[in-house]
C-alpha positions, -999 to +999 in steps of 0.1 A: +013-369-716+016-402-737+053-401-734+051-399-696+029-428-695+049-451-718+082-441-706+095-475-704+128-478-725+162-471-713+183-441-721+214-441-743+234-446-711+213-477-702+218-491-736+255-485-734+256-506-702+245-535-721+216-542-699+187-561-713+155-541-721+127-547-698+091-538-699+064-539-673+028-548-683+001-522-690+024-496-704+029-480-671+065-469-661+077-492-633+081-462-611+044-457-608+040-495-597+065-491-571+051-458-558+016-477-556+031-504-536+046-478-512+015-460-508-004-493-498+025-503-475+023-468-457-013-476-453-009-507-437+018-494-414-004-466-405-033-486-393-016-488-360-016-452-358-052-449-357-054-469-324-038-450-296-064-421-295-092-447-293-076-469-267-068-443-239-101-444-223-109-482-227-074-492-212-077-465-182-111-479-175-099-518-177-065-516-162-068-484-141-036-471-157-034-432-157-036-414-189+001-402-183+012-440-183-005-446-215+007-415-229+041-426-220+038-459-240+024-438-270+055-414-267+080-442-267+064-455-301+065-421-315+102-413-304+113-449-316+094-443-349+114-410-354+147-424-343+146-456-364+140-436-397+174-424-405+189-457-398+162-476-417+171-454-447+207-464-444+196-500-440+175-498-471+209-487-489+225-517-475+200-545-476+173-534-501+139-515-497+120-549-500+137-569-474+136-540-446+099-530-452+087-569-452+105-573-417+091-540-405+054-548-414+058-582-395+072-564-363+042-541-365+019-572-367+037-589-338+034-560-314-003-554-322-012-592-314+010-595-284-008-565-268-038-588-268-025-606-238-010-578-218-018-572-182+006-545-171+016-511-184+053-521-189+040-547-215+023-518-233+053-499-234+072-531-249+044-542-275+031-506-284+064-488-276+093-510-286+080-534-312+055-511-331+078-481-330+106-499-346+083-515-372+067-483-383+097-463-380+111-483-408+083-475-429+083-438-421+085-409-444+122-415-448+108-447-467+089-425-489+119-403-494+140-431-504+116-443-530+112-409-545+150-403-548+157-435-564+126-438-588+117-403-598+135-373-612+104-356-627+072-352-604+091-357-571+070-329-554+037-346-563+048-381-555+060-369-521+027-354-515+008-386-527+030-408-506+028-385-476-011-387-478-008-426-474-006-421-438-039-400-438-055-425-460-050-452-436-063-431-410-094-424-431-099-462-437-091-477-400-102-449-377-139-453-381-135-492-385-116-494-353-139-469-334-165-490-343-149-522-332-138-507-299-172-495-293-188-528-302-165-555-294-135-541-273-102-529-279-085-565-284-104-572-316-093-538-329-056-547-321-059-579-342-075-560-371-044-538-372-021-567-370-039-584-400-037-552-421+001-552-417+005-587-427-018-584-458+005-559-474+038-583-470+030-602-502+027-570-521+061-558-511+076-591-517+061-595-553+061-560-567+085-539-549+120-533-563+151-517-547+163-497-576+152-489-614+183-505-626+171-539-611+146-538-641+167-522-665+149-489-665+159-453-659+141-434-629+109-416-642+119-384-660+156-392-659+186-409-672+196-444-666+219-447-635+237-482-627+225-497-593+252-486-568+271-513-546+253-520-513+266-494-488+283-510-458+284-495-424+250-483-424+247-471-390+281-453-392+271-434-422+238-425-406+255-411-375+282-392-398+256-377-419+239-364-386+270-348-376+279-334-409+243-319-410+244-307-374+271-282-384+247-264-406+221-239-396+193-251-420+193-286-402+184-271-368+157-249-383+143-278-402+144-302-371+129-273-350+099-267-373+094-303-379+095-311-342+066-285-338+049-303-366+049-335-350+039-321-315+007-303-330-003-332-352+006-368-342+014-358-304-016-337-298-044-341-324-040-378-333-034-388-297-056-366-276-085-352-298-107-381-295-105-382-254-106-345-255-139-344-274-151-373-253-146-351-222-169-325-236-196-354-242-190-363-278-192-400-285-161-419-293-174-431-327-182-395-335-149-380-324-131-406-343-153-400-376-142-365-374-105-375-370-110-397-401-123-368-420-092-348-413-075-377-433-098-370-463-087-332-464-051-342-454-048-363-487-061-333-508-040-308-489-008-328-489-010-337-528-017-300-535+012-291-511+034-314-534+021-295-566+028-261-548+064-272-539+073-278-576+064-243-582+069-221-551+095-212-524+092-239-499+101-215-471+073-195-476+048-224-480+060-236-445+056-202-429+020-200-442+011-238-432+025-233-396+008-198-391-027-213-402-023-243-382-017-224-349-046-201-355-069-231-359-057-248-328-061-216-306-099-217-316-104-254-309-114-253-273-141-232-280-156-256-307-158-286-283-193-298-276-214-329-272-226-327-307-208-319-340-215-282-349-208-265-382-179-246-365-162-279-355-167-293-393-150-260-405-122-266-382-119-303-393-117-293-432-094-263-424-070-283-401-071-313-424-058-293-453-028-284-433-022-317-414+011-329-433+012-304-460+045-295-443+061-325-454+066-319-493+084-286-486+105-298-458+117-327-480+124-304-507+145-281-485+164-312-473+170-323-510+182-287-517+206-285-488+220-321-486+219-336-520+225-374-520+222-375-483+190-359-481+168-390-474+190-397-444+190-362-433+153-360-437+151-392-416+168-373-387+145-344-393+116-368-390+132-382-358+127-345-344+092-347-357+086-378-337+105-366-305+082-335-305+053-357-310+064-379-282+069-353-257+034-338-263+018-372-265+031-377-227+026-340-215-009-340-230-020-370-209-001-355-177-018-321-183-052-339-186-043-356-153-034-325-136-058-300-148-089-320-158-088-304-193-068-303-225-073-266-231-040-253-220-022-279-245-042-266-273-033-229-265+004-238-261+007-257-294-012-226-313+018-206-299+043-231-309+030-229-345+036-191-346+073-198-335+077-225-364+063-199-391+091-176-380+117-202-380+107-213-417+113-177-431+150-176-418+161-208-434+188-198-459+190-210-496+216-236-503+249-229-519+269-256-536+299-251-515+280-251-483+261-283-488+269-313-466+294-337-486+277-369-499+294-402-496 
């Protein structure tokens, strides 16, 4: 264990390269510092994701916009979040992690602040959809995948789980806070709070983030020293090429399909529509938001544990179990809605929270297994499908509420989709070296 904590020296390969020996204070491998900054950055970027579900009713009341219109803005944000991710991974290869992430945080802050002065729904789609979607997409899970792939050889599953849990941690911190601000002071101060949260993280990124272990003369944690590769030119072209290569393989479509269902049943449905759905049944917004924040508590536990499991068990079977359990829980949710929080609802929150993004570590592991050095970009495209699924349900959930006066049909349909995802997970084949997508 001491060797893990004090793993600071270069390997023989590093020494042979003639690079100076460098150490980071406190006898901690620099990879853990970079992971910590990544964790905080994702929390800052995730602050905005706490807002949409809280603002549907206030925006509907103040401007008279339909829930479908508001849901469309949220869906644009989610779709761009996903479609930006694979290009962001390639841009990080070209321009560096630090520069891309600092610009992304600034875009999130700009979109959140600009929304304070909006008066028309098209402005909501520009500020929330375009600016924030592009910014948060650049700090999506492909960002975590890039950091993990560069800085870690050992403990990759665990680190993936921890970084994935950062989004839930942001939800845990900001949901109750933003709900209280919206309830007491209105939605505009909540938007400003989110902007400030994004800006506060920028100095940490500029001062502590590094693009590659070789920048500080280190080997990745648990691995051998690797010289920093030259900046990859043609980032957009490479991203599209990797997509076309991956799209010729069956596992890509199965991973993309299951992850689309994952996004539909988490960000698109629960994160966007749980609070207004609970409010429909008489539950105060602050109480519903607190329940959603509690999901974040157990999401952290579940995702880290899922990362630990992914290092030890078949990722395909883990995914099948996760989706099956999620589907069962969603089918029961409409029966648990009530004006007050009852014990069965608490059980759902705990159960569902453990499963929220537990799918990420095994999905990323399967991308790494199938696509090697291109796995971060492939995972970015798989994440794009996640967000497209989320965007579709964020929009259709609002439309269903406008048409049927209830969210019940959406909950039941999502449970059925999870059953389909469980079956798809089981038929993903194991990779063989000759069949993997060529890197480069």
